[in-house]
C-alpha positions in Angstrom: 35.0 -16.0 61.0 35.7 -15.4 57.0 33.5 -12.8 55.5 32.5 -12.8 51.9 30.3 -10.6 49.8 28.0 -12.4 48.0 26.1 -10.2 44.7 23.3 -11.7 43.3 22.6 -10.7 39.7 18.9 -11.2 39.3 15.6 -10.2 37.5 12.5 -10.6 39.6 10.6 -11.9 36.3 13.1 -14.6 36.0 11.4 -17.9 37.3 15.0 -19.4 37.3 16.2 -16.8 39.7 13.4 -17.7 42.1 14.5 -21.3 42.1 18.2 -19.8 42.5 17.2 -18.0 45.5 15.8 -21.1 47.1 19.2 -23.3 46.5 21.1 -20.2 47.7 19.3 -20.1 51.0 19.9 -23.9 51.3 23.8 -23.3 50.5 23.7 -20.7 53.1 22.0 -22.8 55.9 24.8 -25.3 55.3 27.4 -23.0 55.8 28.6 -22.4 59.5 31.8 -20.8 59.3 31.7 -18.2 56.7 30.0 -14.9 57.4 28.1 -13.9 53.8 26.9 -10.6 53.1 24.3 -10.7 50.5 23.3 -8.0 47.9 20.8 -8.2 45.2 21.9 -6.7 41.8 19.9 -5.6 38.9 19.4 -7.5 35.5 16.7 -7.2 32.7 15.8 -10.1 30.9 14.2 -7.9 28.3 14.8 -4.1 28.7 13.0 -3.7 25.7 9.3 -4.3 27.1 7.3 -1.0 26.9 6.7 0.6 30.6 3.3 -0.9 30.7 4.4 -4.3 30.0 3.2 -6.8 27.3 0.5 -9.5 27.1 2.2 -12.5 28.8 0.9 -15.3 26.4 1.5 -13.3 23.1 5.1 -12.3 24.6 5.9 -16.2 25.3 4.6 -17.5 22.3 6.4 -14.7 20.2 9.7 -15.5 22.3 9.6 -19.3 22.1 8.2 -19.8 18.4 4.5 -20.6 19.6 2.1 -21.7 22.1 3.5 -25.4 22.5 7.2 -24.6 22.7 6.3 -22.0 25.6 4.2 -24.6 27.6 7.0 -27.3 27.2 9.6 -25.1 28.3 7.6 -23.7 31.4 6.3 -27.1 32.1 10.1 -28.1 32.8 10.5 -24.9 34.7 7.1 -25.4 36.9 8.6 -29.0 37.9 12.1 -27.5 38.9 10.0 -25.0 41.2 8.1 -27.7 42.6 11.4 -29.5 43.6 12.2 -26.3 45.3 8.9 -25.9 47.1 7.8 -23.1 44.5 4.2 -23.6 43.2 4.6 -21.3 40.3 1.3 -20.5 38.8 2.3 -19.0 35.2 -1.5 -19.1 34.2 -2.2 -16.2 36.6 0.5 -14.0 35.0 -1.2 -11.6 32.7 1.6 -9.3 31.9 5.3 -9.6 31.3 6.6 -6.7 32.8 9.2 -4.0 32.6 11.2 -4.4 35.6 13.1 -1.4 35.6 11.3 -0.1 38.3 11.4 -2.7 40.5 15.0 -3.0 40.3 15.0 0.9 41.6 12.9 -0.2 44.5 15.5 -3.1 45.3 18.2 -0.8 45.1 16.5 1.6 47.6 15.9 -1.5 49.9 19.9 -1.9 50.3 20.0 1.4 52.0 17.7 -0.1 54.7 19.9 -3.5 55.3 20.4 -7.0 53.8 17.4 -8.3 55.5 14.8 -5.8 54.2 16.2 -6.1 50.8 15.9 -9.9 50.7 12.4 -9.5 52.2 11.6 -7.2 49.3 13.1 -9.3 46.7 11.3 -12.5 48.0 7.9 -10.4 48.0 8.4 -9.4 44.5 9.0 -13.0 43.2 6.0 -14.2 45.0 3.8 -11.4 43.9 4.8 -12.3 40.3 5.0 -15.9 40.1 2.2 -16.9 42.8 -0.1 -14.1 42.4 0.5 -12.9 39.0 0.8 -9.4 40.1 2.1 -6.8 37.3 5.2 -5.7 39.4 5.9 -3.2 36.8 3.0 -1.3 38.5 3.9 1.4 41.0 1.3 0.4 43.5 2.2 -3.0 43.4 5.9 -2.1 44.1 4.8 0.5 47.0 2.7 -2.4 48.5 5.7 -4.8 48.3 8.1 -2.1 49.9 5.7 -1.5 52.7 5.6 -5.2 53.4 9.3 -5.8 53.5 9.6 -2.7 56.1 10.2 0.3 53.9 8.8 3.7 54.2 5.8 3.5 51.5 5.7 7.3 51.5 9.0 7.8 50.4 9.1 5.0 47.8 6.2 6.4 46.3 7.6 9.7 45.9 10.7 8.4 44.6 9.1 6.2 42.0 7.3 9.2 40.8 10.8 10.7 39.8 13.5 9.0 37.6 15.8 8.5 40.7 18.4 5.9 40.1 17.0 4.9 36.7 20.2 5.8 35.1 22.2 4.0 37.8 20.2 0.6 37.6 21.1 1.0 33.8 24.6 1.3 34.3 24.8 -1.3 36.8 23.1 -3.9 34.4 25.7 -2.5 31.7 28.7 -3.2 34.0 27.4 -6.7 34.9 27.1 -7.4 30.7 30.7 -6.1 30.6 31.8 -8.4 33.2 30.5 -11.6 31.1 27.1 -11.9 32.8 24.9 -12.8 30.0 22.1 -15.0 31.9 20.7 -15.2 35.4 20.9 -16.0 38.2 24.5 -15.2 38.9 26.3 -15.5 42.1 29.3 -13.2 42.4 31.6 -13.6 45.4 34.2 -11.1 46.6 34.1 -9.6 42.8 36.2 -12.5 42.0 34.4 -15.8 41.8 31.4 -16.4 39.6 28.6 -19.1 39.6 26.5 -19.1 36.7 22.9 -20.1 36.7 20.6 -21.8 39.2 23.2 -24.2 40.7 22.6 -26.9 43.2 22.9 -25.8 46.9 26.0 -28.2 47.1 28.0 -26.3 44.4 26.9 -22.8 45.9 28.1 -23.5 49.0 31.2 -25.2 47.8 32.0 -21.8 45.6 31.5 -19.8 48.9 33.8 -22.0 50.9 36.4 -22.0 48.2 36.4 -18.3 48.1 36.7 -18.0 51.9 39.4 -20.3 52.1 41.3 -18.3 49.0 40.8 -15.2 51.2 42.2 -16.8 54.0 45.3 -17.8 52.5 45.7 -14.6 50.1 45.4 -16.2 47.1 44.5 -14.5 43.8 40.9 -15.0 42.5 39.8 -17.2 39.9 36.2 -17.7 38.4 34.6 -20.8 39.3 31.2 -22.5 38.0 
């Protein structure tokens, strides 16, 4: 069985990234002849947000030019989520968070294995989009880490420091240098890129194509 590396560049405050996660899961369920090693990589939609975050309604209105435009855009996103079985509760979100600390915890989760990292990402998406939790707060991150199977005492101790803050920032910079300007972005074997929350068939097709190219030893090209 051919093995491919799949890096998902994502931000846990991005609703399209949650939708993309569901579509990726469907894609992976349809593939039975390729072993996919999944890793979640950091991106920040807005690194300028303060550590404590910003009032959600005010933030969206400023970003989209008024409440009506924000409502229209998020109405479409809400429907796209429902199509994937995700019931976004945007009204429950009080704060648009700075996600740098969330990405630090996701980075540490990778040391525990792909399954735990994926569980953590899922939990943070749910905390934010379904429960309206401020995923920039350390107590929220510690609870999510514990539920995912991480050692909460270790996570709490690390969050109290600047451990891996620069590394996460640098990793985001590298993604941008590679041409990642929006998320989600699915990078396969560091050669192929699928930009955006594409359909499961599209994602699955890209993974299969990458595996086939790997089998014949052909040079990589970008897809998507």
